[in-house]
C-alpha positions, 0 to 999 in steps of 0.5 A: 499499499502506498502512503499519501506522500508516495501517492502525491509524488506519483500524481505529480509525476503523472501530471508533469508527464501529461503536460509534456505530452500536450506540449509534444502534441502542439509542437509536432502538429506545428512543425508538421504544418510548417515543413515543406519536406513530405518525409519530415511531415510524415515522421512528425505526424506519426509522432503526433499521432502516437502522442495523441493516443498515449495522452488519451490512454493516460487520461483514461487510466488516471480517471479510472485509477486516481 
């Protein structure tokens, strides 16, 4: 069983992780929009899509378990 302090540390880490995911989603979307290189655009959109999926999973998990 976790103590309240340990649970607080975990929640703080998860919150920071979610904030980083949101920044990556915005960053990759903007970079993909601005690039003229179709290969780079494809890579950036793959990263973007992965971040969106991961963010959705993280948020669902948080709602279910926290």
